[in-house]
C-alpha positions in Angstrom: 10.3 -0.2 -6.6 6.7 0.7 -5.8 5.5 3.9 -7.5 4.7 6.9 -5.4 1.3 8.3 -6.1 -0.6 11.4 -4.9 -4.2 12.3 -4.3 -4.4 13.4 -8.0 -3.8 10.0 -9.3 -5.1 7.8 -6.4 -8.5 7.4 -8.0 -7.3 6.2 -11.3 -4.6 3.9 -10.0 -6.1 2.6 -6.8 -10.0 3.0 -6.7 -10.5 2.3 -10.5 -8.0 -0.6 -10.6 -9.2 -3.9 -12.1 -6.8 -5.9 -9.9 -6.3 -5.7 -6.1 -4.1 -2.9 -4.9 -1.8 -2.6 -1.9 -1.1 1.1 -0.8 1.7 1.7 1.7 1.3 4.9 3.7 4.8 5.8 4.6 7.1 8.5 5.9 10.7 9.3 4.7 11.9 9.3 8.3 10.3 6.0 9.2 12.9 3.2 9.7 10.3 0.4 9.4 9.1 1.9 6.1 12.7 1.8 4.8 13.0 -1.8 5.8 9.7 -2.6 4.2 10.6 -1.2 0.9 12.7 -4.0 -0.5 10.0 -6.5 0.6 7.4 -4.5 -1.3 9.7 -4.4 -4.3 10.0 -8.2 -4.3 6.2 -8.6 -4.0 5.8 -6.2 -6.9 7.8 -8.5 -9.1 6.5 -11.8 -7.7 2.8 -10.7 -7.9 3.0 -8.7 -11.1 -0.4 -8.7 -12.9 -2.1 -10.0 -9.8 -1.5 -7.1 -7.3 -0.5 -3.5 -7.9 1.5 -1.8 -5.2 1.8 1.9 -4.6 3.3 4.3 -2.0 1.7 7.4 -0.5 4.0 9.8 1.5 2.1 10.8 4.7 4.0 14.2 4.8 2.6 15.3 1.5 -0.8 13.7 1.2 -2.7 14.8 4.3 -6.1 14.5 2.6 -5.5 10.7 1.8 -4.1 10.3 5.4 -7.4 11.8 6.8 -9.7 10.0 4.4 -8.2 6.6 5.3 -7.6 7.4 8.9 -3.9 6.5 8.8 -2.3 7.0 12.3 1.0 5.3 11.9 3.7 4.6 9.4 3.8 2.2 7.8 0.2 1.4 7.2 -0.6 -0.9 4.3 -4.1 -0.8 2.9 -5.5 -3.4 0.4 -8.1 -2.2 -1.9 -10.4 -4.2 -4.2 -13.0 -2.8 -6.5 -12.4 0.7 -5.1 -12.9 -0.2 -1.5 -10.6 -1.0 1.5 -10.8 -4.6 2.2 -8.0 -5.0 4.9 -5.2 -3.2 6.7 -1.9 -4.1 8.2 0.2 -1.7 10.5 3.9 -1.5 11.4 6.7 -3.5 10.1 5.1 -6.6 8.6 6.9 -9.8 7.3 6.6 -10.8 3.7 4.6 -14.1 4.5 2.0 -12.0 6.5 1.7 -9.6 3.5 1.2 -12.6 1.1 -1.3 -14.3 3.4 -3.3 -11.1 3.5 -3.2 -10.8 -0.4 -4.3 -14.5 -0.6 -7.5 -13.7 1.4 -8.5 -11.4 -1.6 -8.4 -14.4 -4.0 
């Protein structure tokens, strides 16, 4: 399962990462977020060493929500070399997430 991170460790785990990172901005009450969770867990295993996956709870991390202008849950943001490179919103199928990741290669 993807690790939940906060503003305190966002810089180290996301912005300073050597590999691409996918951050899911989610809410505990979001049904699509709950449906997406097992998909992200599968991707975490399948893409181990190539892509790091983390979760940010929008209910607790308002500063990150504001900084990245997250307006809906789930929102998935891909980062590379400390910068946002792409974004997916809403319930997204596994092949679409993989296709977005492959654009980073």
